[in-house]
VOPAGU-2260 file (C-alpha; in pm, 1 decimal, decimal comma):
REM VOPAGU-2260
SITE   aa  ch    i         X         Y         Z
SITE  MET   A    0       0,0       0,0       0,0
SITE  MET   A    1     139,2     337,4     -98,2
SITE  GLU   A    2     201,8     600,9     169,3
SITE  PRO   A    3     -59,6     881,8     158,2
SITE  HIS   A    4      51,3    1209,6       3,7
SITE  ALA   A    5     131,1    1505,0     226,1
SITE  LEU   A    6    -136,6    1773,8     219,6
SITE  ASP   A    7    -106,0    2146,1     273,9
SITE  PHE   A    8    -300,9    2110,1     600,1
SITE  PRO   A    9    -194,7    2160,2     874,9
SITE  LYS   A   10      30,2    2460,3     811,6
SITE  ILE   A   11     363,9    2391,6     982,1
SITE  ASP   A   12     660,1    2630,0     997,2
SITE  ALA   A   13     992,7    2555,7    1162,7
SITE  VAL   A   14    1287,8    2778,1    1250,0
SITE  LEU   A   15    1614,6    2642,0    1394,0
SITE  ARG   A   16    1914,7    2844,2    1506,4
SITE  ALA   A   17    2277,4    2749,2    1562,6
SITE  ASP   A   18    2251,2    2825,6    1937,2
SITE  GLY   A   19    1992,3    2549,4    1990,9
SITE  THR   A   20    1686,9    2773,6    1998,3
SITE  GLY   A   21    1403,2    2773,8    1751,3
SITE  GLU   A   22    1031,6    2746,3    1703,3
SITE  VAL   A   23     781,6    2508,6    1546,3
SITE  THR   A   24     444,8    2663,9    1461,7
SITE  ILE   A   25     156,1    2426,3    1387,4
SITE  ASP   A   26    -159,8    2596,0    1262,5
SITE  GLY   A   27     -74,1    2914,7    1448,4
SITE  THR   A   28      24,4    2746,7    1776,0
SITE  SER   A   29     386,5    2819,5    1862,4
SITE  HIS   A   30     612,0    2558,7    2024,0
SITE  PRO   A   31     940,6    2723,9    2132,5
SITE  LEU   A   32    1256,9    2513,2    2118,8
SITE  GLN   A   33    1535,9    2546,0    2372,3
SITE  ALA   A   34    1808,6    2281,0    2348,0
SITE  ASP   A   35    2178,6    2245,2    2421,3
SITE  ASP   A   36    2274,3    2264,0    2053,6
SITE  GLU   A   37    2127,6    2270,0    1705,3
SITE  LEU   A   38    2115,2    1890,9    1670,0
SITE  ALA   A   39    1918,3    1855,6    1993,2
SITE  ALA   A   40    1683,4    2129,1    1871,1
SITE  LEU   A   41    1640,5    1938,2    1543,8
SITE  ARG   A   42    1541,2    1622,0    1734,1
SITE  GLU   A   43    1284,7    1817,7    1936,6
SITE  ALA   A   44    1141,9    1970,1    1619,2
SITE  LEU   A   45    1118,6    1631,9    1444,0
SITE  ASN   A   46     946,2    1480,4    1747,9
SITE  LEU   A   47     683,3    1754,4    1741,7
SITE  ILE   A   48     629,2    1734,2    1367,5
SITE  SER   A   49     630,7    1354,7    1338,8
SITE  GLY   A   50     387,5    1340,2    1633,3
SITE  THR   A   51     148,4    1550,6    1425,7
SITE  ALA   A   52     199,7    1314,7    1130,2
SITE  VAL   A   53     122,9    1013,8    1355,1
SITE  ARG   A   54    -201,1    1169,5    1477,8
SITE  LEU   A   55    -307,3    1240,5    1118,9
SITE  GLY   A   56    -185,4     904,8     991,4
SITE  ARG   A   57      -4,1    1062,3     696,3
SITE  PRO   A   58     303,1    1272,4     605,8
SITE  VAL   A   59     292,8    1648,0     663,7
SITE  LYS   A   60     455,2    1937,7     483,2
SITE  VAL   A   61     687,4    2168,4     676,6
SITE  THR   A   62     819,1    2507,9     566,4
SITE  THR   A   63    1166,2    2569,6     709,1
SITE  ARG   A   64    1318,0    2916,0     735,1
SITE  ASP   A   65    1676,6    3016,9     807,4
SITE  GLY   A   66    1955,3    3234,6     675,9
SITE  GLU   A   67    1949,8    3029,2     355,7
SITE  GLY   A   68    1592,9    3132,5     285,6
SITE  GLN   A   69    1285,4    2907,8     275,1
SITE  SER   A   70    1259,1    2534,9     198,9
SITE  LEU   A   71     983,2    2276,8     196,0
SITE  VAL   A   72    1026,2    1928,0     345,2
SITE  VAL   A   73     786,6    1637,3     401,0
SITE  VAL   A   74     801,0    1458,3     737,4
SITE  SER   A   75     652,0    1107,8     768,3
SITE  PRO   A   76     498,6     953,3    1081,0
SITE  ASP   A   77     815,5     748,9    1134,3
SITE  GLY   A   78    1025,5    1067,4    1153,4
SITE  THR   A   79    1190,7    1037,4     812,2
SITE  PHE   A   80    1179,5    1335,8     580,0
SITE  THR   A   81    1246,2    1436,2     222,3
SITE  GLU   A   82    1306,7    1775,7      65,8
SITE  VAL   A   83    1057,1    1897,2    -191,8
SITE  PRO   A   84    1251,2    2039,0    -488,4
SITE  ALA   A   85    1164,4    2389,2    -601,2
SITE  PRO   A   86     952,5    2385,4    -918,0
SITE  ASP   A   87    1131,4    2466,2   -1243,3
SITE  ALA   A   88    1047,7    2782,1   -1426,8
SITE  ALA   A   89     796,3    2721,1   -1702,5
SITE  GLY   A   90     957,8    2520,3   -1976,3
SITE  VAL   A   91    1295,9    2514,6   -1804,4
SITE  GLY   A   92    1454,9    2198,3   -1673,8
SITE  PRO   A   93    1771,4    2151,6   -1468,5
SITE  HIS   A   94    1987,7    2172,8   -1780,4
SITE  GLY   A   95    1818,0    2461,7   -1959,2
SITE  PRO   A   96    1502,0    2504,7   -2172,5
SITE  ARG   A   97    1312,2    2188,4   -2254,5
SITE  PRO   A   98    1272,6    2118,7   -2628,6
SITE  GLU   A   99     926,7    2175,4   -2767,2
SITE  PRO   A  100     736,9    1860,7   -2868,6
SITE  GLY   A  101     782,4    1769,7   -3232,5
SITE  TRP   A  102    1110,3    1956,0   -3270,8
SITE  PRO   A  103    1430,3    1755,1   -3302,9
SITE  HIS   A  104    1708,3    1795,3   -3047,7
SITE  ALA   A  105    2011,8    1987,9   -3169,7
SITE  GLU   A  106    2223,6    1674,8   -3123,1
SITE  SER   A  107    2014,7    1480,6   -3378,2
SITE  ALA   A  108    2130,3    1709,7   -3657,3
SITE  ARG   A  109    2492,3    1601,7   -3611,8
SITE  PRO   A  110    2589,9    1316,1   -3844,5
SITE  HIS   A  111    2888,4    1223,0   -3624,2
SITE  PRO   A  112    2836,8    1327,3   -3259,3
SITE  SER   A  113    3153,9    1374,5   -3060,4
SITE  ARG   A  114    3247,1    1104,9   -2812,9
SITE  THR   A  115    3172,3    1164,4   -2445,7
SITE  SER   A  116    3476,7    1131,5   -2225,3
SITE  PHE   A  117    3482,4     846,1   -1975,3
SITE  LEU   A  118    3648,4    1077,0   -1722,0
SITE  PRO   A  119    3417,8    1257,1   -1478,5
SITE  GLN   A  120    3349,9    1613,0   -1590,5
SITE  GLU   A  121    3198,4    1748,4   -1269,2
SITE  GLN   A  122    3301,3    1722,3    -907,5
SITE  ALA   A  123    3050,8    1592,8    -657,7
SITE  GLU   A  124    2888,5    1879,4    -472,1
SITE  GLU   A  125    2974,5    1900,3    -106,6
SITE  PRO   A  126    2677,4    1871,3     130,2
SITE  ALA   A  127    2521,9    2172,6     296,6
SITE  THR   A  128    2690,3    2332,1     595,7
SITE  GLN   A  129    2450,4    2622,3     657,2
SITE  GLY   A  130    2092,6    2664,4     773,2
SITE  TRP   A  131    1842,4    2379,1     804,5
SITE  ARG   A  132    2029,3    2178,5     544,0
SITE  GLY   A  133    2353,1    2212,1     737,7
SITE  ILE   A  134    2187,5    2099,4    1059,0
SITE  LEU   A  135    2041,5    1796,9     884,0
SITE  THR   A  136    2379,6    1716,9     729,7
SITE  ARG   A  137    2542,9    1720,7    1073,0
SITE  ALA   A  138    2262,4    1494,9    1197,4
SITE  GLY   A  139    2369,0    1235,9     939,6
SITE  PHE   A  140    2147,1    1326,5     644,1
SITE  ARG   A  141    2337,9    1439,2     335,1
SITE  MET   A  142    2156,9    1751,8     216,2
SITE  PRO   A  143    2244,8    1964,3     -86,8
SITE  PRO   A  144    2326,5    2330,8     -21,0
SITE  GLY   A  145    2065,1    2596,8     -75,0
SITE  ALA   A  146    2086,3    2886,0    -318,3
SITE  ALA   A  147    2248,5    3125,1     -69,4
SITE  GLU   A  148    2519,9    2877,0      24,9
SITE  ARG   A  149    2586,6    2796,0    -341,1
SITE  ALA   A  150    2622,8    3169,2    -413,9
SITE  GLU   A  151    2867,5    3204,3    -126,0
SITE  ARG   A  152    3072,0    2909,4    -252,5
SITE  ALA   A  153    3080,9    3066,8    -599,5
SITE  ASP   A  154    3216,9    3389,5    -448,6
SITE  VAL   A  155    3481,8    3195,4    -257,0
SITE  ARG   A  156    3589,5    3024,4    -580,5
SITE  ALA   A  157    3608,5    3362,8    -754,0
SITE  VAL   A  158    3840,3    3519,4    -494,7
SITE  SER   A  159    4050,6    3203,3    -460,4
SITE  GLN   A  160    4171,4    3214,0    -821,4
SITE  HIS   A  161    4533,7    3280,8    -914,6
SITE  TRP   A  162    4574,4    3479,4   -1233,3
SITE  PRO   A  163    4865,8    3455,0   -1478,5
SITE  GLY   A  164    5080,1    3752,6   -1390,2
SITE  PRO   A  165    5030,6    4009,1   -1113,1
SITE  ARG   A  166    4713,9    4217,0   -1091,4
SITE  THR   A  167    4679,3    4569,1    -949,9
SITE  ILE   A  168    4363,3    4701,5    -785,2
SITE  ALA   A  169    4328,0    5071,9    -705,3
SITE  VAL   A  170    4080,4    5191,4    -441,1
SITE  VAL   A  171    3982,1    5552,1    -508,9
SITE  ASN   A  172    3764,7    5848,3    -414,7
SITE  GLY   A  173    3854,6    6216,1    -423,5
SITE  LYS   A  174    3714,0    6279,5     -74,1
SITE  GLY   A  175    3874,5    6180,3     252,1
SITE  GLY   A  176    3677,6    5957,8     489,1
SITE  ALA   A  177    3502,0    5777,4     203,3
SITE  SER   A  178    3614,4    5434,0     330,9
SITE  LYS   A  179    3909,1    5385,2      93,7
SITE  THR   A  180    4143,2    5251,1     361,5
SITE  PRO   A  181    3892,2    5005,9     518,1
SITE  SER   A  182    3802,4    4886,6     168,4
SITE  THR   A  183    4168,7    4828,2      81,6
SITE  ILE   A  184    4231,0    4635,9     404,6
SITE  LEU   A  185    3923,8    4415,6     393,4
SITE  LEU   A  186    3950,9    4334,9      22,1
SITE  ALA   A  187    4314,5    4235,8      80,6
SITE  ALA   A  188    4207,4    4022,1     376,3
SITE  VAL   A  189    3945,6    3834,5     173,2
SITE  PHE   A  190    4184,0    3767,4    -115,9
SITE  ALA   A  191    4462,6    3651,1     115,7
SITE  ARG   A  192    4246,7    3440,6     347,2
SITE  GLU   A  193    4070,2    3262,0      62,0
SITE  GLY   A  194    4336,4    3258,0    -209,4
SITE  GLY   A  195    4655,4    3229,7      -6,8
SITE  ALA   A  196    4966,0    3440,5      22,9
SITE  GLY   A  197    5101,3    3693,7    -223,6
SITE  VAL   A  198    4872,7    3989,8    -147,3
SITE  LEU   A  199    5008,6    4339,8     -78,6
SITE  ALA   A  200    4819,1    4648,3      43,8
SITE  TRP   A  201    5018,0    4959,1     -50,4
SITE  ASP   A  202    4952,8    5306,5      89,4
SITE  ASN   A  203    5007,6    5514,9    -223,2
SITE  ASN   A  204    4947,5    5844,6     -50,3
SITE  GLN   A  205    5145,6    6168,6     -32,1
SITE  THR   A  206    4945,2    6319,1     254,9
SITE  ARG   A  207    4912,3    6128,1     582,6
SITE  GLY   A  208    4792,5    5793,5     458,8
SITE  THR   A  209    4644,2    5593,4     746,3
SITE  LEU   A  210    4676,3    5238,2     614,1
SITE  GLY   A  211    4953,4    5176,1     866,9
SITE  TRP   A  212    4742,1    5305,2    1155,2
SITE  ARG   A  213    4463,6    5059,9    1081,9
SITE  THR   A  214    4677,9    4749,9    1031,0
SITE  GLU   A  215    4920,0    4543,9    1235,0
SITE  GLN   A  216    5279,7    4667,3    1265,4
SITE  GLY   A  217    5566,1    4425,5    1207,8
SITE  PRO   A  218    5891,2    4414,6    1408,3
SITE  HIS   A  219    6012,3    4739,1    1248,0
SITE  GLU   A  220    5885,2    5083,1    1144,6
SITE  ALA   A  221    5977,6    5074,5     776,4
SITE  THR   A  222    5777,5    5266,0     517,8
SITE  VAL   A  223    5784,9    5313,3     144,3
SITE  LEU   A  224    6061,7    5571,0     196,4
SITE  ASP   A  225    6287,5    5297,6     334,9
SITE  LEU   A  226    6206,3    5069,2      43,9
SITE  LEU   A  227    6290,4    5317,1    -231,5
SITE  PRO   A  228    6673,3    5315,6    -185,2
SITE  GLN   A  229    6668,5    4934,6    -192,4
SITE  VAL   A  230    6476,1    4890,2    -516,1
SITE  GLU   A  231    6778,2    4794,7    -727,3
SITE  PRO   A  232    6897,3    4505,2    -506,1
SITE  LEU   A  233    6539,3    4386,1    -455,6
SITE  LEU   A  234    6496,3    4364,6    -831,8
SITE  GLY   A  235    6829,2    4185,3    -871,7
SITE  ILE   A  236    6861,3    3815,9    -942,8
SITE  ALA   A  237    7011,6    3744,3    -601,3
SITE  ALA   A  238    6716,4    3890,1    -409,4
SITE  GLN   A  239    6484,4    3656,1    -218,1
SITE  SER   A  240    6123,6    3703,8    -115,6
SITE  ALA   A  241    6218,0    3704,1     253,4
SITE  ASP   A  242    6432,3    4014,2     193,3
SITE  LEU   A  243    6114,1    4216,8     153,3
SITE  ALA   A  244    6008,3    4141,1     512,3
SITE  ARG   A  245    6233,4    4428,7     626,2
SITE  PHE   A  246    6003,3    4677,3     452,2
SITE  VAL   A  247    5649,0    4536,6     471,7
SITE  HIS   A  248    5429,4    4459,5     770,0
SITE  HIS   A  249    5274,5    4114,0     769,3
SITE  GLN   A  250    4917,6    4074,5     893,8
SITE  THR   A  251    4937,9    3757,9    1099,6
SITE  ARG   A  252    4565,5    3686,6    1106,7
SITE  ASP   A  253    4457,9    3816,0     766,9
SITE  ARG   A  254    4772,4    3692,7     585,0
SITE  PHE   A  255    4853,7    3989,0     361,9
SITE  ASP   A  256    5139,7    4239,4     377,3
SITE  VAL   A  257    5124,7    4617,5     414,0
SITE  LEU   A  258    5359,5    4872,6     258,8
SITE  ARG   A  259    5313,5    5184,2     468,6
SITE  SER   A  260    5351,2    5551,9     395,3
SITE  LYS   A  261    5478,5    5784,0     668,4
SITE  PRO   A  262    5177,5    5978,2     801,0
SITE  MET   A  263    5382,9    6163,0    1063,7
SITE  ALA   A  264    5585,4    6338,7     793,0
SITE  LEU   A  265    5473,9    6641,2     595,6
SITE  ALA   A  266    5393,2    6579,7     230,6
SITE  HIS   A  267    5698,4    6766,2     101,0
SITE  GLU   A  268    5920,7    6549,0     324,7
SITE  GLN   A  269    5804,1    6224,6     164,2
SITE  ARG   A  270    5735,1    6332,9    -191,0
SITE  VAL   A  271    5702,3    6028,7    -418,4
SITE  GLU   A  272    5741,9    6091,9    -790,2
SITE  PRO   A  273    5579,5    5901,2   -1077,6
SITE  ASN   A  274    5906,3    5719,2   -1152,1
SITE  ASP   A  275    5913,8    5610,1    -788,0
SITE  VAL   A  276    5567,7    5461,1    -830,1
SITE  ASP   A  277    5697,7    5267,7   -1131,6
SITE  VAL   A  278    5992,9    5112,9    -949,4
SITE  ILE   A  279    5797,1    5035,6    -632,4
SITE  HIS   A  280    5531,7    4870,8    -847,1
SITE  ALA   A  281    5803,2    4668,9   -1022,0
SITE  VAL   A  282    5918,3    4536,5    -683,7
SITE  ALA   A  283    5562,2    4464,3    -573,6
SITE  ALA   A  284    5483,4    4285,8    -899,6
SITE  LYS   A  285    5794,2    4067,6    -861,6
SITE  TYR   A  286    5697,2    3942,6    -514,8
SITE  TYR   A  287    5314,4    3959,8    -507,2
SITE  ARG   A  288    5032,1    3826,7    -722,9
SITE  LEU   A  289    4779,6    4090,9    -608,7
SITE  ILE   A  290    4859,7    4455,6    -531,3
SITE  LEU   A  291    4587,9    4668,9    -371,3
SITE  MET   A  292    4667,5    5039,9    -372,3
SITE  ASP   A  293    4507,1    5269,4    -117,9
SITE  SER   A  294    4511,3    5618,3    -266,2
SITE  GLY   A  295    4515,2    5981,4    -165,2
SITE  ASN   A  296    4254,1    6246,5    -237,4
SITE  ASP   A  297    4439,6    6456,0    -496,7
SITE  GLU   A  298    4345,5    6319,5    -838,3
SITE  SER   A  299    4580,2    6568,3   -1006,5
SITE  ASP   A  300    4885,1    6435,5    -820,8
SITE  PRO   A  301    5122,1    6268,1   -1072,1
SITE  MET   A  302    5165,8    5988,6    -818,1
SITE  TRP   A  303    4789,2    5924,3    -825,1
SITE  LEU   A  304    4775,4    5935,4   -1203,0
SITE  ARG   A  305    5066,1    5694,0   -1238,2
SITE  MET   A  306    4877,3    5454,0   -1008,2
SITE  ILE   A  307    4586,1    5465,1   -1253,8
SITE  ASP   A  308    4824,5    5383,2   -1538,7
SITE  ARG   A  309    4930,9    5068,6   -1349,9
SITE  THR   A  310    4580,2    4961,1   -1248,5
SITE  ASP   A  311    4396,3    4654,3   -1378,0
SITE  GLN   A  312    4076,5    4694,3   -1173,7
SITE  LEU   A  313    3930,6    5011,9   -1026,5
SITE  VAL   A  314    3729,7    5017,5    -702,6
SITE  VAL   A  315    3535,0    5327,7    -601,5
SITE  ALA   A  316    3479,7    5338,3    -226,4
SITE  THR   A  317    3205,2    5557,3     -85,2
SITE  THR   A  318    2982,5    5593,0     216,2
SITE  THR   A  319    2617,6    5697,6     216,1
SITE  ARG   A  320    2717,9    6062,9     249,5
SITE  ASP   A  321    2613,4    6260,9     -56,2
SITE  ASP   A  322    2949,5    6437,8     -93,4
SITE  HIS   A  323    3139,9    6108,1     -84,8
SITE  ALA   A  324    2907,2    5955,1    -343,2
SITE  GLU   A  325    2924,7    6259,7    -569,4
SITE  ALA   A  326    3305,2    6273,5    -550,0
SITE  GLY   A  327    3329,7    5910,3    -657,4
SITE  ALA   A  328    3087,7    5962,8    -945,4
SITE  LEU   A  329    3274,1    6271,4   -1069,1
SITE  LEU   A  330    3598,9    6075,7   -1055,2
SITE  LEU   A  331    3456,0    5804,3   -1279,9
SITE  GLU   A  332    3328,8    6064,1   -1525,9
SITE  ALA   A  333    3668,2    6235,1   -1533,1
SITE  LEU   A  334    3853,2    5907,6   -1594,4
SITE  ALA   A  335    3613,3    5826,6   -1877,5
SITE  GLU   A  336    3744,3    6140,1   -2054,4
SITE  ARG   A  337    4115,8    6097,8   -1971,8
SITE  ASP   A  338    4235,3    5824,5   -2207,7
SITE  GLU   A  339    4135,0    5481,8   -2338,5
SITE  HIS   A  340    4283,6    5286,2   -2046,3
SITE  SER   A  341    4124,0    5511,2   -1784,7
SITE  ALA   A  342    3789,0    5498,2   -1962,9
SITE  SER   A  343    3797,2    5119,6   -1959,8
SITE  LEU   A  344    3875,7    5121,3   -1586,5
SITE  ALA   A  345    3582,7    5355,2   -1521,4
SITE  GLU   A  346    3343,6    5143,6   -1725,9
SITE  GLN   A  347    3447,1    4822,0   -1546,9
SITE  ALA   A  348    3471,5    4973,6   -1198,7
SITE  VAL   A  349    3327,6    4815,0    -886,1
SITE  ALA   A  350    3156,6    5050,5    -641,0
SITE  ILE   A  351    3152,2    4963,0    -270,2
SITE  VAL   A  352    2893,1    5155,4     -70,5
SITE  SER   A  353    2964,4    5133,6     303,8
SITE  GLN   A  354    2707,5    5227,7     564,6
SITE  ALA   A  355    2953,4    5411,7     786,4
SITE  ASP   A  356    2672,4    5596,7     966,1
SITE  PRO   A  357    2455,5    5361,3    1176,8
SITE  ARG   A  358    2167,9    5609,1    1138,9
SITE  ALA   A  359    2163,7    5579,4     760,1
SITE  THR   A  360    1838,4    5426,4     642,5
SITE  ALA   A  361    1793,5    5141,2     397,9
SITE  ASP   A  362    1648,0    5391,8     150,0
SITE  GLN   A  363    1961,8    5607,0     171,5
SITE  VAL   A  364    2185,8    5308,2     106,4
SITE  ARG   A  365    1966,2    5196,3    -182,0
SITE  ARG   A  366    1962,5    5543,6    -337,3
SITE  ILE   A  367    2343,2    5563,2    -348,6
SITE  ALA   A  368    2377,0    5206,2    -474,7
SITE  ASP   A  369    2117,1    5258,4    -747,2
SITE  GLY   A  370    2296,9    5572,5    -861,6
SITE  TYR   A  371    2624,2    5385,4    -899,1
SITE  ARG   A  372    2460,4    5103,9   -1096,1
SITE  GLN   A  373    2441,7    5349,6   -1384,5
SITE  LEU   A  374    2817,4    5409,6   -1361,9
SITE  ALA   A  375    2989,8    5088,6   -1249,2
SITE  ARG   A  376    3004,3    4724,6   -1355,0
SITE  GLU   A  377    2903,8    4600,0   -1010,1
SITE  VAL   A  378    2782,9    4765,3    -689,6
SITE  VAL   A  379    2807,7    4605,1    -345,0
SITE  THR   A  380    2669,0    4746,9     -20,1
SITE  ILE   A  381    2837,1    4693,3     317,3
SITE  PRO   A  382    2624,6    4709,8     635,3
SITE  HIS   A  383    2726,9    4915,5     934,7
SITE  ASP   A  384    2957,9    4727,0    1168,7
SITE  PRO   A  385    3104,6    4868,8    1491,7
SITE  ALA   A  386    3423,8    4668,3    1429,1
SITE  MET   A  387    3494,6    4888,7    1125,7
SITE  VAL   A  388    3485,7    5212,6    1324,6
SITE  GLY   A  389    3834,7    5325,9    1429,4
SITE  GLY   A  390    4135,5    5124,8    1537,4
SITE  PRO   A  391    4303,9    4828,9    1367,4
SITE  LEU   A  392    4080,5    4635,0    1128,9
SITE  ARG   A  393    4052,5    4255,0    1151,3
SITE  TYR   A  394    3831,3    4059,5     915,3
SITE  GLY   A  395    3757,1    3802,9    1186,9
SITE  SER   A  396    3615,7    4074,9    1414,1
SITE  LEU   A  397    3337,2    4161,0    1171,2
SITE  ARG   A  398    2982,1    4036,0    1200,3
SITE  PRO   A  399    2895,9    3738,8     975,4
SITE  ALA   A  400    2673,1    3955,2     754,2
SITE  THR   A  401    2956,2    4207,3     710,3
SITE  GLN   A  402    3204,2    3932,5     625,2
SITE  ARG   A  403    2961,1    3798,1     366,4
SITE  ALA   A  404    2925,7    4145,1     213,3
SITE  TRP   A  405    3303,8    4187,5     185,0
SITE  LEU   A  406    3330,7    3844,6      24,4
SITE  ALA   A  407    3073,7    3954,5    -232,9
SITE  ALA   A  408    3267,4    4277,6    -291,3
SITE  ALA   A  409    3594,5    4091,3    -343,4
SITE  ALA   A  410    3423,1    3847,2    -579,3
SITE  GLY   A  411    3295,5    4140,5    -783,4
SITE  VAL   A  412    3650,6    4271,9    -806,2
SITE  ALA   A  413    3785,0    3928,1    -896,5
SITE  ARG   A  414    3543,0    3898,4   -1187,8
SITE  GLY   A  415    3719,6    4196,0   -1345,1
SITE  LEU   A  416    4068,0    4042,7   -1323,6
C-alpha cells in the first residue's frame, strides 16, 4: 500500500538556530525550542512534527526558514523526511530550456556526434553546511546546499583564483573619509584568506595615509621611503622574497602584507614621484600576485595618475554621504574622458557603498547604490559594523553579515581580473 501524500493542512513552519533555539508553529500554535545545541533542537522539532503526522496518519509538509531562505520538506509519521525540490520555471529543466514537442534535439542534426569522455566532468557537490540543510547534514542526512550557500561558494571560488601575472587594484575616491582605507584592508584580507599568500596592500598616498594606523605593525617601522633606496637590489637576481620582510608589515591573522607611507611626515618630506611609483610597483609585482593600492585624495597628483596607469581593476569606495558619493561619481566621469585605459577602468569599476553611519536608512543606502549602478560594472553594499569604526581592522572581528558582504565585494573585483 502506498504512503498517503502530504497535504497542505496543517500549516507547519519551523525555525532552527545554531545556538539550539528555535520554534515550530503548527496551525498558528507556537512551540518554542530550547536545546543544548542545534542537533538537539532538530530532534525536538522532528518529534513535534512527526507526532502531528502520527495523529493524522499521513506525512505532513513543513516550511523551514533560516539564513538560507525558505525550503519545503515532508516529514513522515516514522520521523523520516524528504526535501521537496523547487519547481522549475515554465519550460525550463535543470539543464536549460526543454525542447518543444515535435522539434528535433540539436544533437540529432549532427551526423557524427563527438564522443563523451569516460572521465568525470563534474566534481561531486559538497553537502550543505549552513541553515536547516547544514543541521540535517550534521545529523547524518546528506543535504544539498541551498541557493544562498551555493552563491557564497561561488564567491569563494572567484576570490581564490590565481591569475597569470600580477594584478593591481586601485581603491579611489577624491574625498577623505570615504572608506578607501577600510576597503583596501578588507579586500586584501578576503583575497589573502581565501586565495593564499602573495597579497600586498600599498599606501600610495602623499598626505598622511592611514593604512599603517589601521593594520598590524611588524617588528620594524619601515615605510615606502625605506624601500625606495633598496629597489635595485630587490629587483636583482640574487634577491629573495624574505628580503622584503624588512620593509612590509605582515598581517598575521589576515595573511597579507602592508607597505606603509609615513603619516607623521609632511607631504613635502616624503614626496614620491611618478618614476618612484613605477619602481615600487616593479618590486611589488615581482613578489606579489595581487597589489591593492590605497590612494590619496588629490586626483591631479602625478603619483595618483601613475597609479591609474598601473591599475587593472578600479574600485570606487564611498559611504552613504552625498558628498562622498558625488566625488566618486565625478571621478569616474573624469577618468572616462582621460584616455582609453582610464575609460575602460571607469566602465568596469566596482563601487563599494559602506554604511559608515549607523543612522543611515535602507532607502539612503539603496539610493546611493542605485545611482552607482548606472556608472559601475558591479555595486556592493556593506552594512554598518562597529568593528569597522576606528582602530586596527581585523576581518575576523566583523559580524557574519559584514564578512559575507566583503566576500561579495571581493568576488565582484575578482570577476574583473
